[in-house]
C-alpha positions in Angstrom: -39.8 6.6 -91.9 -37.4 8.7 -89.9 -38.5 12.2 -89.0 -36.3 15.2 -89.3 -36.2 15.6 -85.5 -35.1 12.0 -85.0 -32.4 12.3 -87.6 -31.2 15.5 -86.0 -31.1 13.9 -82.6 -29.1 10.9 -83.8 -26.6 13.0 -85.7 -26.1 15.3 -82.7 -25.2 12.3 -80.5 -21.9 12.1 -82.4 -20.8 15.0 -80.3 -20.0 14.8 -76.6 -21.7 18.0 -75.6 -25.0 16.8 -77.0 -24.7 13.3 -75.5 -24.2 15.1 -72.2 -27.1 17.5 -72.8 -29.6 14.8 -73.8 -28.1 12.0 -71.6 -28.2 9.7 -74.6 -25.8 7.7 -76.7 -25.9 5.6 -79.9 -25.2 1.9 -80.4 -25.2 0.0 -83.7 -25.5 -3.6 -84.7 -27.6 -6.5 -83.4 -24.9 -7.9 -81.1 -24.0 -4.7 -79.3 -27.6 -3.6 -78.9 -28.6 -7.0 -77.5 -25.7 -6.9 -75.0 -26.9 -3.5 -73.8 -30.5 -4.6 -73.6 -29.5 -7.8 -71.7 -27.5 -5.6 -69.3 -30.6 -3.6 -68.6 -29.4 -0.4 -70.2 -32.5 1.8 -70.6 -33.5 2.2 -74.3 -34.9 5.4 -75.8 -35.6 4.1 -79.3 -34.5 1.7 -82.0 -34.3 2.0 -85.8 -34.1 -1.3 -87.7 -34.7 -2.8 -91.1 -36.0 -6.0 -89.4 -38.4 -5.6 -86.5 -38.2 -9.3 -85.6 -34.7 -8.9 -84.3 -35.9 -7.2 -81.1 -38.6 -8.1 -78.7 -39.5 -4.6 -77.6 -42.7 -2.5 -77.3 -43.9 -1.2 -80.6 -43.6 2.4 -79.5 -39.8 2.0 -79.2 -39.2 0.3 -82.5 -39.0 2.2 -85.8 -38.9 0.1 -88.9 -36.9 1.8 -91.6 -35.3 1.1 -95.0 -31.7 0.2 -95.7 -31.2 3.6 -97.3 -32.6 5.4 -94.3 -30.3 3.4 -92.0 -27.3 4.4 -94.1 -28.3 8.0 -93.6 -28.4 7.6 -89.8 -25.4 5.3 -89.3 -21.9 6.4 -88.2 -20.4 3.3 -89.7 -19.0 2.9 -93.2 -20.9 -0.3 -93.5 -24.2 0.1 -91.6 -25.5 -3.0 -89.8 -29.2 -4.0 -89.3 -30.1 -1.6 -86.5 -29.2 1.5 -84.7 -30.4 2.2 -81.1 -30.4 5.2 -78.8 -29.8 4.4 -75.1 -29.8 6.5 -71.9 -26.4 7.0 -70.4 -26.2 5.2 -67.1 -24.7 6.5 -63.9 -21.3 5.2 -63.0 -20.9 3.3 -59.8 -18.4 3.9 -56.9 -14.9 2.6 -57.7 -13.8 -0.5 -55.7 -10.4 0.5 -54.4 -9.8 -3.0 -53.0 -9.4 -4.4 -56.5 -7.1 -3.9 -59.5 -8.0 -0.7 -61.3 -6.9 0.6 -64.7 -6.5 4.3 -65.1 -6.1 6.2 -68.4 -4.2 9.5 -68.6 -5.6 11.4 -71.6 -6.1 8.5 -74.0 -7.6 10.2 -77.1 -8.3 7.5 -79.7 -11.8 6.0 -79.6 -10.5 2.6 -81.0 -7.8 2.4 -78.2 -10.4 3.2 -75.5 -12.8 0.6 -76.9 -10.1 -2.0 -77.0 -9.0 -1.2 -73.5 -12.5 -1.6 -72.3 -12.6 -5.0 -73.9 -9.3 -5.9 -72.3 -10.7 -4.9 -68.8 -13.6 -7.2 -69.4 -11.4 -10.1 -70.5 -9.1 -9.7 -67.5 -11.9 -9.1 -65.1 -11.0 -5.5 -64.3 -14.3 -4.1 -62.9 -13.2 -0.4 -62.8 -11.7 1.7 -65.5 -10.9 5.3 -64.3 -10.3 8.0 -67.0 -8.9 11.5 -66.8 -11.3 14.3 -67.9 -9.5 14.6 -71.2 -9.7 11.0 -72.1 -12.1 10.3 -75.0 -15.7 9.9 -74.0 -16.6 6.2 -73.6 -20.1 6.9 -75.1 -18.6 8.1 -78.4 -20.2 5.9 -81.1 -16.8 4.6 -82.2 -15.9 3.6 -78.7 -19.2 1.8 -78.2 -18.7 -0.1 -81.5 -15.1 -1.0 -80.5 -16.1 -2.4 -77.1 -18.4 -5.1 -78.8 -20.6 -5.0 -75.7 -17.9 -5.1 -73.0 -18.9 -1.6 -71.9 -21.8 -3.4 -70.1 -19.4 -5.2 -67.8 -16.9 -2.5 -67.0 -17.6 0.4 -64.6 -16.1 3.6 -66.3 -15.6 6.7 -64.2 -14.3 10.1 -65.3 -12.3 11.8 -62.5 -9.7 14.4 -61.7 -7.0 11.7 -62.0 -4.4 13.4 -59.7 -6.9 13.8 -56.9 -8.1 10.2 -57.4 -4.6 8.9 -57.0 -4.3 10.7 -53.7 -7.6 9.4 -52.3 -6.4 6.5 -50.2 -3.8 4.6 -52.3 -0.3 4.0 -51.1 2.5 5.0 -53.6 3.5 1.3 -53.6 0.1 0.4 -55.1 0.3 2.9 -58.0 2.0 1.6 -61.1 2.7 3.7 -64.2 3.9 2.5 -67.6 7.0 4.1 -69.0 9.7 3.4 -71.6 12.4 3.5 -69.0 10.6 1.6 -66.2 11.5 -1.7 -64.6 10.7 -4.8 -66.7 7.2 -5.9 -66.0 8.4 -9.5 -66.4 10.7 -9.2 -63.3 8.4 -7.1 -61.1 6.4 -8.5 -58.2 2.9 -7.4 -59.0 0.0 -7.1 -56.5 -3.6 -8.2 -56.9 -4.9 -4.8 -56.2 -3.8 -1.2 -56.9 -3.9 1.1 -59.9 -2.2 0.6 -63.3 -1.9 3.8 -65.3 -1.6 4.0 -69.1 -0.6 7.2 -70.8 -1.5 9.3 -73.8 -0.7 7.8 -77.2 1.8 10.5 -78.2 3.1 11.8 -74.9 2.7 9.0 -72.4 1.9 9.7 -68.8 1.9 13.5 -68.0 4.4 15.1 -65.6 1.6 15.9 -63.2 0.5 12.3 -62.9 4.1 11.0 -63.0 4.8 12.7 -59.7 2.2 10.5 -58.0 3.8 7.3 -59.3 6.5 5.3 -57.4 6.4 2.0 -59.3 7.6 2.5 -62.9 7.1 -0.5 -65.1 7.9 -1.1 -68.8 7.6 -3.8 -71.5 11.2 -4.5 -72.5 12.1 -4.4 -76.1 13.8 -7.5 -77.4 14.5 -6.4 -80.9 17.9 -4.9 -81.7 16.6 -1.9 -83.7 16.1 0.8 -81.2 14.4 3.0 -83.7 11.3 0.9 -83.5 8.2 2.8 -82.5 6.8 2.3 -79.0 3.8 0.0 -78.6 0.3 1.1 -79.2 -1.3 1.9 -75.8 -4.0 -0.8 -76.2 -1.4 -3.4 -77.2 0.7 -2.4 -74.2 -2.3 -2.6 -71.9 -2.9 -6.2 -73.0 0.6 -7.3 -72.1 0.6 -5.4 -68.8 -2.7 -6.7 -67.7 -1.8 -10.3 -68.6 1.3 -10.0 -66.4 -0.7 -8.6 -63.5 -3.2 -11.5 -63.7 -0.4 -14.1 -64.2 1.3 -12.9 -61.1 
């Protein structure tokens, strides 16, 4: 049975201020939870309809009913378990490697997908502006499908970060009017900046960018909407790795 205090805690973790206050986040589903456990994320507690799914001390495991899980879950279709983990400390950023930076990306699904892309293309560091959606948002955690365990995510003052030892030639920004990424000589290290879904890269960050790149449009209908930021990130990162 789930206590009122446990339910209150879990529901509060849907909000960033309470995640920060408690230092905790929620993960759902057997696969995601096992990925976090295998990566040595520290677990606070777990609520499951099947205790045999997890080899954990009894004090951490709460066996509940399907109906109780539905009441706790943030998903439209609850899975077999929900767990609370402690938020880990981020590690120093490796500035001698390729880094992805996000300038105010707001959609949890987009951030989750970009984290998965970083994992796929072996990008160890993802740097986010303060206004970018929190990576420990339950929707982001779900969208990463466990990739959050393999990508170091840091929230920084992005303008200051870009002026902390990078040459302008190593800072790439994605723009509609940039040079074709297919014709650009791309380095093995540096920073690739993706902008906000509606407004792109902000003027403040744009002033720090010398290398403007774009994914050229091949269709003749120029009224076509710009690419989704996560889709664009997949193409851009593929080109950086191919080069």
